[in-house]
Steps between C-alpha positions, in 0.01 A plus 500: 500500500631845414510787747221735393677799655807452281725536804631143494636284220359152432697209358352359180783266394790387719789280390669270751868562577724388215217500244322760293739553212347514152152591388205474737134521399219547749144469375176581675294207372548258212306709249361850454169421671669358811739795506205744507350314797824439692570864582235683701448824683329434832364793694440453874135515606550832680634666183253740340446371146459732207369405159759501226839351433771445756857537374847458643862476393731212584874558513711191427840495663770236458732462795818292506551439868525209740206464735 
């Protein structure tokens, strides 16, 4: 789950020590339809909902560091 405030990073893909070289591909579902359903925006019940579209920006960051 991603931090909705944007204050904290969330790991999406993590390679074990000594691995990770080469090309990696991460998919969200096995086809386009599954991909559309696999990523959701969930608003807490107490959040005031407004009609319309909700939009955000994701920033992808690659880090080469030992955990």
